C-alpha positions in Angstrom: -6.9 0.3 -23.4 -4.4 -2.6 -23.6 -0.8 -1.8 -23.0 0.7 -3.8 -25.9 4.3 -3.4 -24.6 3.5 -4.8 -21.2 1.4 -7.6 -22.8 4.3 -8.7 -25.0 6.7 -8.6 -22.0 4.3 -10.7 -19.9 4.0 -13.3 -22.6 7.8 -13.9 -22.4 7.7 -14.7 -18.7 8.5 -18.3 -17.6 5.7 -20.6 -16.7 7.2 -20.9 -13.2 6.0 -20.1 -9.7 7.2 -16.8 -8.2 6.3 -13.2 -7.4 5.6 -10.2 -9.5 5.9 -6.5 -8.6 3.8 -4.0 -10.5 5.4 -0.5 -10.7 4.3 3.0 -11.7 6.1 5.5 -13.8 8.3 6.6 -10.9 9.4 3.0 -10.2 7.3 2.7 -7.0 5.9 -0.7 -6.3 2.1 -0.5 -6.6 1.2 -4.2 -6.1 3.0 -7.5 -5.2 1.4 -10.7 -6.2 2.3 -14.4 -6.2 1.6 -17.0 -8.9 1.9 -20.7 -9.6 2.5 -19.8 -13.2 4.0 -16.3 -13.7 3.3 -16.1 -17.4 -0.4 -16.9 -17.2 -1.0 -14.7 -14.1 0.8 -11.5 -15.2 -0.5 -11.8 -18.8 -4.1 -11.9 -17.5 -3.7 -8.2 -16.3 -3.0 -6.9 -19.8 -5.5 -8.9 -21.9 -9.1 -7.9 -22.7 -11.8 -9.3 -20.5 -14.0 -8.4 -17.5 -12.0 -7.2 -14.6 -12.9 -5.8 -11.2 -12.9 -1.9 -10.9 -9.9 -2.0 -8.6 -7.9 -4.1 -11.0 -8.8 -1.8 -13.9 -7.5 1.2 -11.9 -4.3 -0.7 -10.9 -3.6 -1.7 -14.5 -4.1 1.9 -15.7 -1.2 3.0 -13.4 1.3 0.2 -14.3 4.2 1.3 -16.3 6.4 -1.7 -15.8 6.7 -4.9 -13.7 9.5 -7.1 -12.3 9.4 -10.7 -11.2 11.2 -13.2 -9.0 11.2 -16.9 -9.6 10.9 -19.4 -6.8 11.3 -23.1 -6.6 7.7 -23.7 -5.6 4.4 -22.1 -4.7 5.2 -22.2 -1.0 8.3 -20.1 -1.4 6.3 -17.6 -3.5 3.8 -17.4 -0.6 6.6 -16.5 1.9 8.4 -14.2 -0.5 5.2 -12.3 -1.3 4.8 -11.4 2.4 8.4 -10.2 2.7 8.0 -8.0 -0.4 4.8 -6.5 0.9 6.5 -5.6 4.2 9.5 -4.2 2.4 7.6 -2.0 -0.2 4.2 -1.4 1.5 2.4 -1.3 -1.9 -0.7 0.8 -2.2 -2.9 -1.9 -3.8 -2.0 -4.7 -1.4 -4.2 -5.3 1.7 -2.2 -4.0 4.6 -2.5 -5.6 8.1 -3.5 -3.1 10.8 -3.5 -4.8 14.2 -4.1 -2.2 16.9 -5.0 -4.6 19.7 -2.4 -6.2 22.0 -2.5 -8.2 25.2 -0.2 -7.7 28.2 2.8 -10.0 28.8 5.5 -10.4 31.5 9.0 -10.3 30.2 12.1 -11.5 32.0 15.5 -10.9 30.3 17.9 -13.5 31.7 20.8 -11.9 29.8 20.8 -9.3 32.6 22.9 -10.2 35.7 19.9 -9.5 38.0 16.7 -9.8 35.8 13.6 -7.9 36.7 9.9 -8.3 35.8 8.7 -6.2 32.9 5.1 -5.4 32.0 5.0 -5.2 28.2 2.4 -5.2 25.4 4.8 -5.4 22.5 8.1 -7.1 22.4 10.9 -8.5 20.3 11.8 -12.1 20.8 15.4 -12.7 21.5 18.0 -14.9 23.2 17.7 -15.0 26.9 14.2 -13.5 26.9 11.3 -15.4 28.5 7.7 -14.3 28.1 4.7 -15.2 30.1 1.1 -14.6 29.0 -0.7 -13.1 27.3 -3.0 -12.1 30.2 -6.6 -11.3 29.6 -8.2 -8.1 30.6 -9.4 -8.6 34.2 -6.3 -10.6 35.3 -5.0 -7.5 37.2 -1.5 -8.4 36.0 0.0 -4.9 36.6 -1.0 -5.1 40.3 0.2 -8.6 40.5 3.7 -7.6 39.2 3.9 -4.7 41.7 3.2 -7.1 44.5 5.6 -9.8 43.3 8.4 -7.2 42.9 7.7 -5.9 46.4 7.2 -9.2 48.3 10.2 -10.9 46.8 12.3 -7.7 46.9 13.2 -7.7 43.2 14.9 -4.7 41.4 12.5 -2.4 39.6 14.9 0.1 38.1 16.0 0.4 34.5 19.3 -1.2 33.5 21.1 2.2 33.0 19.9 3.4 36.4 20.9 0.0 37.9 24.4 0.3 36.6 24.9 3.9 37.7 23.7 3.4 41.3 26.4 3.7 44.0 24.1 3.4 47.1 20.8 1.7 47.7 17.6 3.6 46.8 14.5 4.4 48.8 12.9 1.0 48.0 15.7 -0.7 49.9 15.0 1.4 52.9 11.3 0.4 52.6 12.4 -3.3 52.4 10.9 -3.6 48.9 14.2 -4.2 47.1 17.3 -6.3 48.0 19.7 -3.8 46.4 21.5 -6.1 44.0 22.9 -2.8 42.4 25.4 -2.5 45.3 25.8 -6.3 45.9 23.8 -6.4 49.1 22.4 -9.8 47.9 24.2 -12.7 46.3 23.2 -13.7 42.7 22.2 -17.2 44.1 19.8 -15.7 46.6 18.4 -13.2 44.1 17.5 -15.9 41.7 15.9 -17.9 44.5 13.6 -14.9 45.1 13.1 -14.4 41.3 12.0 -18.0 40.8 9.5 -17.7 43.7 7.9 -14.8 41.9 8.0 -16.6 38.5 6.2 -19.6 40.1 3.0 -17.6 39.6 3.4 -17.9 35.8 4.9 -21.4 35.7 2.0 -23.2 37.3 3.6 -23.5 40.7 2.1 -20.4 42.3 0.7 -22.4 45.3 4.3 -23.1 46.4 5.0 -19.4 46.6 1.7 -18.7 48.3 2.8 -21.1 51.1 6.1 -19.3 51.3 4.4 -15.9 51.8 2.0 -17.4 54.3 4.9 -18.7 56.4 6.5 -15.3 56.2 3.3 -13.6 57.3 2.9 -16.0 60.3 6.5 -15.4 61.4 5.9 -11.6 61.3 2.7 -12.0 63.3 4.5 -14.1 65.9 7.1 -11.3 66.2 4.2 -8.9 66.7 5.0 -7.0 63.5 1.3 -6.9 62.7 1.5 -4.0 60.2 3.9 -5.9 57.9 1.9 -9.1 58.4 -1.3 -7.3 57.3 0.4 -6.0 54.2 1.3 -9.6 53.2 -2.3 -10.7 54.0 -3.8 -8.1 51.7 -1.3 -8.9 48.9 -2.0 -12.7 49.3 -5.7 -12.0 48.6 -4.7 -10.4 45.2 -2.3 -13.2 44.4 -4.8 -16.0 45.2 -7.4 -14.3 43.1 -5.0 -14.1 40.2 -4.2 -17.8 40.5 -7.9 -18.7 40.6 -8.4 -16.6 37.5 -5.5 -18.0 35.6 -6.5 -21.7 36.0 -10.1 -21.2 35.0 -11.0 -23.0 31.8 -13.7 -22.2 29.3 -16.2 -25.1 29.2 -16.0 -25.2 25.4 -12.2 -25.8 25.5 -11.8 -28.5 28.2 -10.0 -31.6 27.0 -8.7 -29.9 23.8 -5.4 -28.4 22.8 -4.6 -25.4 25.1 -3.2 -22.9 22.6 -5.4 -22.5 19.6 -6.4 -19.7 17.1 -9.7 -20.2 15.3 -10.2 -18.0 12.2 -13.4 -17.4 10.3 -14.2 -15.1 7.4 -17.4 -13.4 6.4 -17.6 -11.9 2.9 -20.3 -9.2 2.6 -21.2 -7.2 -0.4 -19.2 -4.2 0.7 -16.6 -5.5 3.1 -14.8 -8.7 4.3 -14.4 -9.4 8.0 -11.9 -11.8 9.5 -12.5 -12.9 13.1 -9.7 -14.5 15.2 -10.6 -16.2 18.5 -7.5 -16.7 20.8 -7.2 -19.5 23.2 -4.1 -19.7 25.5 -3.5 -22.2 28.3 -7.1 -23.4 27.8 -8.5 -20.0 28.5 -10.7 -18.1 25.9 -8.5 -15.0 26.0 -10.3 -12.8 23.6 -10.7 -12.0 19.9 -9.3 -9.8 17.1 -11.2 -8.5 14.1 -9.9 -7.2 10.8 -11.8 -5.9 7.9 -11.3 -4.3 4.5 -13.4 -3.6 1.4 -14.4 -6.5 -0.8 -13.2 -4.6 -3.8 -9.6 -4.9 -2.5 -9.5 -8.5 -3.4 -7.5 -8.7 -6.7 -6.5 -12.4 -6.5 -8.3 -15.6 -5.8 -10.3 -15.1 -2.6 -8.8 -17.9 -0.4 -5.3 -17.0 -1.6 -5.7 -13.3 -0.6 -7.2 -14.2 2.8 -4.5 -16.7 3.6 -1.8 -14.2 2.5 -3.4 -11.7 4.9 -3.4 -14.2 7.8 0.2 -15.2 7.0 1.1 -11.5 7.2 -0.5 -11.3 10.6 1.5 -14.2 12.1 4.7 -13.0 10.5 4.6 -9.8 12.5 2.3 -10.3 15.5 3.7 -9.7 18.9 1.3 -11.9 20.6 2.2 -15.5 21.6 2.0 -18.2 18.9 -0.6 -20.9 19.1 0.0 -24.6 18.6 -3.0 -25.0 16.3 -4.6 -22.7 13.7 -8.2 -23.6 12.6 -9.2 -22.1 9.3 -12.4 -23.6 7.5 -10.8 -23.4 4.0 -10.3 -26.0 1.3 -7.6 -28.7 2.0 -5.2 -27.8 -0.9 -5.1 -24.2 0.2 -4.5 -25.2 3.8 -1.7 -27.5 2.8 0.0 -24.6 1.0 -0.6 -22.4 4.0 0.9 -25.1 6.4 4.1 -25.4 4.3 4.5 -21.6 4.2 3.8 -21.0 7.9 6.4 -23.6 8.9 8.9 -20.8 8.1 7.6 -18.8 11.0 7.0 -21.3 13.8 5.8 -24.8 14.8 2.1 -24.4 13.9 -0.3 -27.1 12.9 -3.1 -25.9 10.5 -6.5 -27.6 10.5 -9.7 -27.1 8.5 -13.3 -27.8 9.5 -13.6 -30.2 12.4 -16.4 -31.5 14.5 -14.1 -31.2 17.5 -14.1 -27.4 17.1 -17.6 -27.0 15.6 -19.1 -24.8 18.4 -16.1 -22.5 18.5 -15.9 -22.2 14.7 -19.6 -21.2 14.7 -18.9 -18.7 17.4 -16.1 -17.2 15.4 -18.3 -17.1 12.2 -21.0 -15.3 14.2 -18.3 -12.8 15.5 -17.2 -11.9 11.9 -20.8 -11.5 10.7 -22.0 -9.4 13.7 -18.9 -7.1 13.7 -19.7 -6.2 10.1 -23.4 -5.9 10.6 -23.1 -3.6 13.6 -20.3 -1.5 11.9 -22.2 -0.9 8.7 -25.6 -0.4 10.4 -24.1 2.4 12.5 -22.0 3.8 9.6 -18.8 3.3 11.6 -16.9 1.7 8.8 -13.9 3.8 7.8 -14.4 2.7 4.3 -17.8 4.3 4.1 -16.2 7.6 5.1 -13.4 7.3 2.7 -15.8 6.3 -0.1 -17.8 9.4 0.6 -14.6 11.5 0.5 -13.8 9.9 -2.9 -17.3 11.0 -4.1 -17.0 14.5 -2.8 -13.6 15.1 -4.4 -14.5 13.4 -7.7 -11.6 10.9 -7.3 -11.3 7.8 -9.4 -10.5 5.6 -6.4 -10.9 5.5 -2.6 -8.1 7.6 -0.9 -5.9 5.6 1.4 -3.4 8.1 2.7 -4.5 11.5 4.0 -2.4 14.3 5.5 -3.7 17.2 7.6 -1.9 20.4 8.4 -2.2 23.1 11.1 -0.2 26.2 11.9 0.4 27.4 15.5 1.5 31.0 16.1 1.1 33.6 18.9 1.8 37.3 18.2 4.0 36.4 15.3 6.5 34.5 17.4 7.8 30.9 17.1 5.5 29.8 14.3 5.2 26.0 13.8 3.2 23.6 11.8 2.2 20.0 12.1 1.7 17.3 9.5 -0.6 14.5 10.6 -0.9 11.3 8.5 -3.8 8.9 8.5 -3.6 5.6 6.5 -6.9 3.7 6.0 -8.6 6.2 8.4 -6.2 5.5 11.3 -3.2 7.5 12.6 0.2 6.6 11.2 2.3 8.3 13.9 5.6 7.3 12.3 4.8 9.8 9.6 3.8 12.7 11.8 6.1 15.7 11.2 6.9 19.1 12.7 7.8 22.3 10.8 9.6 25.2 12.3 8.5 28.1 10.2 10.0 31.5 9.3 8.9 34.4 11.5 7.4 37.0 9.1 7.8 40.8 9.5 4.0 41.2 9.3 3.5 38.7 12.1 0.5 36.4 11.7 0.1 35.3 8.1 -1.5 31.8 8.0 -1.7 31.8 4.2 2.0 32.5 3.6 3.1 30.0 6.3 0.9 27.3 4.8 2.6 28.0 1.4 6.0 27.5 3.1 4.8 24.2 4.6 3.5 22.9 1.3 6.7 23.9 -0.7 8.8 22.1 1.9 6.5 19.0 2.0 6.5 18.5 -1.7 10.3 18.2 -1.8 10.1 15.0 0.4 7.9 13.2 -2.2 5.7 10.2 -1.3 2.7 12.5 -1.4 -0.7 11.6 0.0 -3.9 10.9 -1.9 -5.6 14.0 -0.2 -4.4 17.1 1.6 -6.6 18.3 4.5 -5.9 21.8 5.9 -7.4 23.3 9.0 -9.2 26.4 7.7 -11.5 27.7 5.1 -11.3 28.8 1.4 -8.2 31.0 2.0 -6.2 28.2 3.5 -7.4 25.7 0.8 -6.4 28.2 -1.9 -2.9 28.6 -0.5 -2.4 24.9 -0.8 -3.8 24.8 -4.3 -1.6 27.6 -5.5 1.6 25.7 -4.5 0.4 22.4 -6.0 -0.3 24.3 -9.2 3.1 25.8 -9.0 4.7 22.3 -8.9 2.2 21.0 -11.5 0.8 18.4 -9.0 -2.8 17.3 -9.1 -3.8 16.2 -5.6 -7.2 17.0 -4.1 -7.3 19.6 -1.2 -10.1 20.1 1.3 -10.4 22.3 4.3 -12.1 21.7 7.6 -13.8 24.6 9.4 -16.6 25.2 11.9 -19.8 26.9 10.7 -20.6 30.1 12.6 -23.0 29.5 15.5 -26.4 31.1 15.4 -27.9 31.8 18.8 -27.9 28.6 20.9 -27.3 26.4 17.9 -24.1 24.4 18.1 -21.4 25.0 15.5 -21.1 22.3 12.9 -18.0 20.9 11.2 -17.8 21.6 7.5 -15.6 20.3 4.7 -14.6 23.1 2.3 -14.2 21.7 -1.2 -12.8 23.7 -4.2 -15.4 24.2 -6.9 -18.3 23.3 -4.7 -20.7 26.2 -4.1 -21.6 25.1 -0.5 -19.5 23.3 2.1 -20.3 19.7 3.0 -21.6 19.3 6.6 -19.7 16.3 8.0 -22.5 15.2 10.4 -24.2 13.8 7.3 -21.6 11.0 7.3 -20.6 9.8 10.8 -17.6 7.8 9.5 -16.1 10.7 7.5 -16.8 13.1 10.4 -14.8 10.8 12.7 -11.8 10.6 10.4 -11.6 14.3 9.4 -12.3 15.8 12.9 -9.9 13.4 14.5 -7.2 14.4 12.0 -7.8 18.1 12.7 -7.7 17.6 16.5 -4.5 15.6 16.2 -3.0 18.4 14.1 -4.0 21.0 16.7 -2.5 19.0 19.5 0.7 18.2 17.7 1.4 21.8 16.4 0.7 23.4 19.8 2.9 20.9 21.5 5.9 22.0 19.5 4.9 25.7 19.6 4.7 25.7 23.4 8.1 23.9 23.6 9.7 26.4 21.2 8.3 29.3 23.1 9.7 28.0 26.4 13.1 27.5 24.8 13.0 31.0 23.2 12.1 32.7 26.5 14.6 30.6 28.5 17.4 31.4 26.1 16.6 35.1 26.3 17.8 35.3 29.9 20.1 32.3 30.4 22.8 34.3 28.5 22.8 36.8 31.4 24.0 34.2 33.9 27.8 34.2 34.3 29.2 30.7 34.6 26.8 29.1 32.1 28.7 28.5 28.9 27.4 27.8 25.4 27.9 24.0 25.7 25.9 23.8 28.9 23.3 26.1 27.6 22.8 23.9 24.5 22.5 20.8 26.7 19.8 22.5 28.8 17.8 23.8 25.8 17.9 20.3 24.2 16.1 18.8 27.2 14.0 21.7 28.3 10.2 21.1 28.4 9.3 23.1 31.5 8.2 26.7 32.1 10.3 29.2 34.2 7.8 28.8 37.1 8.2 25.1 37.0 12.0 25.5 37.1 11.8 27.8 40.1 9.8 25.1 42.0 12.3 22.4 41.3 15.1 23.5 43.7 18.9 23.2 43.2 19.2 19.4 43.7 16.3 18.5 41.4 17.5 21.0 38.8 21.0 19.5 38.9 19.7 16.0 38.4 17.2 17.0 35.7 19.7 18.7 33.4 22.8 16.7 34.6 24.5 19.9 35.9 27.1 20.5 38.5 26.0 21.8 41.9 27.5 25.2 41.1 25.7 25.5 37.7 22.3 24.5 39.2 22.8 27.0 42.0 23.7 29.8 39.6 20.4 29.2 37.7 18.2 29.0 40.9 19.8 32.1 42.3 19.1 34.1 39.1 15.5 32.8 38.9 14.9 33.8 42.5 16.3 37.3 42.0 14.1 38.3 39.1 10.4 38.9 39.5 9.5 37.8 36.0 11.4 36.5 33.0 
């Protein structure tokens, strides 16, 4: 059915480039799009004519739209990406990059910089990064050796600033103790630069330096120290040999290149990205999403997705990006990506023919293997859509579990998965009310659901650990608030003899449960959610129990006031037995106590047999 009001509004839009934001009845942004001509593009949503299923569903949920005019199509391209990051619209393709490579970070804004091993970083003034380093480069071991051999600090900045006397590493001659000014800044930077030579193409100079140091130790008959340098040199030389190797396909070409290919299947679209850094074929990344998610022109959507990747990646930037798309689209992409960095975008090229073919094969094979083995998350989510009689594939799932022991310290966990993968930023704990009757899972789940609903931004599906009773408890509360969201339970079937238990999905209105082993993809998603919910709820439950038992006897210790008690409880994550084993000095340091306070606690713990 055509929304005449929205159609009339769309027909009044300017014929200008810009972005449009489709909104639901609550004002939430459902979809962000860009257009060369806003009037034509937005009007097309509300006119009669054949539309993709996904587009039909989107249009049925649109209550209003907003728009932003830009000077040109390039600005619209960049603005679209920023709006997607800001609003995270449900119907836009969202980038999910869960693969990263290791880097070495040196922050020269620190007085005495150290070598950091990092996988994710934020670029900033004074920070220098080296890498990325491919798997097999042994970079963590190399960093340990460089820090030790060139006596560089290894402590955190707060610890460095607090220190009043040299640490154990200084005694072992593995740190020059800049924290207490036992080395000048000039000499420290000399040693730091010797270490950084290994990442700046001058590693052979530092190798010679260490060889001379080893020979001198041997001449002074300090054979043990000389042997340590000999062994470390073997690791460093291997690292240098590894880092200068060049892939035969890449010799004589630009050294920092990303090659991107796309394979469009009937069910899904795969994007393969081949990364080349410093002339080395570093590795690849793969992204995929359902073909039905494409709501705009194919090349436009894919380039928007790639732009999204480069705008938020924490990997190093390439000098060249190779994308075998049409020239007009690449020119638009080039103009847009100039806002991020100094890239050069190229299309098909005989120069890169073999690598482009390799990347195309990568995209095709990833999809073929995934679908053949039913490992695609979208196959699982599509099955869940079918089982729950939903109009569209669910994107956001939440799973709940309650942890309680003998009616004490009840807790619950909320686990969130988006597109079949954990979204840990939306994991939540719930401290629940201790009930007079003790264990009552159903009433506790009702409490969790009532509290969850108040926070809005509800998921597409609720999953609860349990059977029909637990599912009914959730359904009751949803009905109470007049909310229609599907609920399913996950439970194990009772084992018969030697037969293994099987995971089942409990679905309201369905006579028999659905056995999850029928769909490996759905099995993986739901069981992983349940296991995460178990782990998360028990983690909080155990911590709460420790604090409860600890607080029950710490009140008896004279000399430990309420402020100190609160500080201890805030940090406590150890059992009473673990505290006993720590000793006075370790306990003092762990809780930041005075010697007297730590001794009072240890003395009390040693007097009582059990707490």
